[in-house]
N, C-alpha and C positions, 0 to 999 in steps of 0.2 A: 504494500500500500504506500504509494509515493506521497510525500507531504506537499502541501500547497506552496506555491512560490510567493515571495514577499509581495504584498499589495503595493500599488502605486502610492496610496495614502501613507503607508508605513515608510516608504522611501522618502517621502517629502517631510514627514514628521522628523525623521532622523536628520535630514539635511534640507531645510526649507529652501535654501538658495537654488537647489536643483529645479525648483518649479519654474524658474525663468527660462529654462531650456525646453519646456514642454510645448508641443503643438496644440492647437485649439481643440482637437479631438481628445487629447490627453487631459487638457484642462476640464473638459466636459466630464470625463470619467472621474477625475479627482474630486470635482465638486459633488458628483452623485455619491461617490463612496463616503465623502466627508459628511454629507447630510444624513446618510443612513447610520453613520457611526456617531452622530451628534457631536462632531468636532469641527464643523465648518467655522463656528465662531472662534474656536481655539486656533485654527489655522490662520484665520484673519488676524488674530492678535499676534501670532508669531511673525507674520509678514510685516505688520505694522511696527513691531519692536525692532525688526531688522532693517526698517526703512526701505523695503522693497515693494511695498504695496502699490506705489505709483508706477512701478515698472512692469506690473502685471498687465497683459493685454486687456483692452477695454471691456470686452464681453465678460470674461471671468471676474475682472476687477469689480464690476458692478455687484456681483454676488457677494464678494468678500467685504466690500464697503457696507452693503446692507447688513451683513452679519455682524460687522463691527459695531454699527449703530445699535443693532438689537441688543448686543451684549452690554453696551454702555447703559441702555435703558433698563436692562434686567437688573443691573447693580443698584439702580435707584429704587426699584421695587423691592429688592432684597433688603436694602437698608431699612425701608419702612417696615417690612415684615419682621425683621429682627427686633426693632423697637417695639412693635405691637406685642410680640411674644414676651419680651422682658417686662413690659408694662403689665401684662396680664399676670405675670408670676412674681412680681416684685414684693408682694406682701407675704409670700410664703417662707421666705428666709431659708431656701434650699438651694444647693449648688445646681446650676443649669449649665451644662457643657454643650457647646455646639459641635456638630459632627460633620464629616464628609465635606461636601462642596461649600457649605456655609462656613465651616472651620477654615478651609483653605483661603476663603475670601477675607475673613476677619484677621487671619494670621499673615496675610499678604504673601502667601505662598505662590510660587511660579505656577502651580497647578490651578490657581484661581483665574488666571488670565484667559478670558474668552470662554470660561466654563459656565454653561447654563444648565439648570436642572429644574425639576418640577416641584420639589418639596423641601422643607427645612427639617433637619433631623436634630434632636436634642437627646442628651443623656442625663438622667436624674437618678437619685437613689431609689431603689425599689420601694422602700418604705414610704416614699413621698409620692408614688405614682397616683394614688387616688386623689390626693389634694391637687396635684398638678393638673390632672384631667378635669377635675371640677372647676378649677380656676380658668382653664382654657374654654370650657363650655360656657361659663358665665361671660367670657369675653367675646363669644360669638363663634367659636368652633363647634363642630358637631360631627359625630361619627356617621358614616354611611353604611356601616356594617351592622345589620340588625339580625342576621341569621344566627340562631342559637349555636350551631356547630362552629361557625366562624368566631363568635365571641369566645367560646371555650378554647378553640385553637390558639387564639392570641393570648388570652389571659392565663391559661394553665401551662402552655407548652413553649410559647415564644418569648423573645427578649424585648418585646414592645407591645403596647396596647394597639387596638385597631386604629388605622389612620384617621386623623381628624381634618375636616375641611371647614374653612371660614365661610360663613353663610353670606357675608357681604363681598369679600374680595375673591372668594373661590380659591384661595391659597390653601396648601396642605401642609400638615406638620406630622411627623412621626416621633412619638415619644418613646424612647428606649430606656430600659434599666440595665441593659447589657448589650454586647455587640454580637452575641450568638445565642441561640435558643437554650432554654433550661435543659432540654432533652439531649443536647449535644455533648458528647464526651469531651470536646475541645473547648467548651465554653469557659472563659476565664473568670477569675474572681473580679466582679465589677468594682469592688473596693480598691483593687490595684489601679484601675483606670481612673477612678475618682481622685484617689490620693495623689496620683502623678500628674493630674491636669495642671495646666499653666494658665496664668492670667496674661492677656495681651496688654503690654505696657501702655499706661495712660488711658486705659478703658476699664469698664467693668465686665468685659467679655472673657469667657473661659473656653478653652479648647483642650483636646488631648495633647499630651507631650508629643514631640516630633516622631519618636520611634513608635508610639502608640497610634498616631495618625496613619503611619504606613501599615502597621499590623492590622488595624481596623479595615483599611482599604483592601488589603490582601485577603482577610477573612471574608469580607463582603463579596469579593470577586470569585474566590475559589471554593467557597462553601455555598454561595447564593443560588447557583443553578440557573440563573437567567443571564443570557449572553447577547441580548439585542444591543446593549451598550457596553459589551465586554471590552471592545477595543478602546473606547473612551476611558473606561476605568483602568485599563492597562497603561494608557498614556498618563493618567494621574500618578500611578506608581512610578513610572519613568521619570516624571518631572520632580516628584518628591524626593526620590533617591538621588537624583542629580543635585538638587538644592542642598539637602542635608549632609551629603557625603563629603562636603568641603571641610567639615569639622573632623579633626584628627581622630577622635575616639568614637566617631559615630558608628562604625561598623561593629565594633565590640559591644557598644551599648545596645544596638539593634538585635544582635544575636542573644544577648543576655535577656532582653525584654521578651523575645520570642519564647524563651524557655519559661520565664515567669508567667506569661499569659497563655501558655500552651498553644502557641501558634507556629511551631517549627515547620509543620507541613505547609501551611498556607504561605509562610515566608519563603520556603524553598521554591514553591511554584512561582511566586511573585518575582523572585530574583532570576529564576531560570528563564521565564518567558518574556520578561522585559529585556533580558540580554539577547535571547534568540530572535525576538520579533522586532525590537526597537534599538538593539545594540547598546543598551544601557551599560556604561562602564562599571563593572563590579569585580572586585578582586577575587582571584581564584580561591583563596582560602575561605572567603565568605561563602561562596557557593558550596564548597566541600563541607563547610561547617554546618550547613543545614540539611545535607543529604545523607548523613551517617545513619539516621534512624529509618530511612525508607527501605523498601523491600528489595531493591536491587535493580539491575539493568533491564530485566524483562518488564517489570512494572513501569519503569521509567519510559521505555519505548512505547508502551500502550498509552500512557498519559500524554506523551508527546503527540501521538497520533490523534488524540482527542482534543487537547488544548490548543495545539497549533492550528487546528481548524476552527474551533469554537471562538477563539479570540481574534479572528480576522474581522474586518468591517462587515457588517451585516448587509452585504450587497451581493447580487448574483455574480458579479465579476470576481468576487473573492471566495466563491464557494466551489466545491467539487461534489461528486456523487455521494461522498461520505459525510459532508458537513452537517446535514440535518440529523443523521444518525449520531454523530459525535455530540451534538448539542443535547439530543434526547438522553443519551447515556449519561452525560454529565448532570443533567437535570435529575435523573433518578439517583445518581450517586450522591448529589447534594442532600436529598431527602434521607437516603440511607445513612449518611454520616450524622445527620442532625436529629433523627428520630429512631427509637427502637422499633424492631420489626412489628410488634403487636400494635403499635400506633401507626406505623408507616403503611402497612398493607391496606387497612380500611381507608386511610387518608388518600392514598394514590387511587384507589378504586373510586372514591368520591370525586376527586379532581378530574379523573378521566371521564366519568359520567357527565360532570358539569361542562367539560370542554366540548363533548360531543353534542350537548344541547345548547351550547353557546352561552353558558351561565358561569364560566370560571371566574372565581373571585380572588384567589391568591395561589 
């Protein structure tokens, strides 16, 4: 089974200057791949930072300029949403830590440039979940998950409550008490995350520590089972690793935190596939330091066959006859890792039935 060739989008993410050598037909393909991967705005930000946006041919440049304007307006809406959330929770006196895309934005990470997303994620202590949910409901958020099974699924087994949507702004928020489900053997001690959180200087905003931001991103991607935006999430890891690795002790701290948070496997895959797909510079000793506990070369070849397909941009030009199968197998794998079999089998049966009737919820 041959592996897929690098996508045009991956080549341009690795070296954006190469875009200036593209023919118009290649620009068309690049834009279509980037839209499907939800990184058109990120690509526009890269071109703007390198001062090459004005050198892009007019037809594709219009797409990137539009994406750049959209990303700028998105940050205005995000600022407002952050303030609304903080205002809703300010009387609770509980730590509220922003996660994922919102955290990258607040921390000024490279991964925030041009990154757009659909909801805000926060982490709070589990014992404060009920108070946080009630405060958000009073401030105008409401769940759209009314099914009894779905409520049980989230509240008894998962690491978050059902998503909430603001009735006025139609914005969404995911309230987490951990980064992986309760039923997952690799779920970390949430107190480790809370204790290690850092304050953004001169603000009252809190985010995970740099190493924990990477490990959360890795856990989300390699245990999540959804890959429609897998390439975007892989570029998050690529940019975070590049940014943080300038610190001398970063790699040692990252390996130590992976052990403390039980994320050695997800970190191994994050390092391996950012390096293989996006050529992220990672020292060899770091790669070997995460692979000792894995099952060996046979399992690694199988995982390569799956992940090197699933993590391509979600576009027909980046797929082969095995891509759909690879994504389905990884979807099943994610549930197998996160739930014991006696919960998993009835759950998958129910999900399959709902998908066949067009009613899938999660």
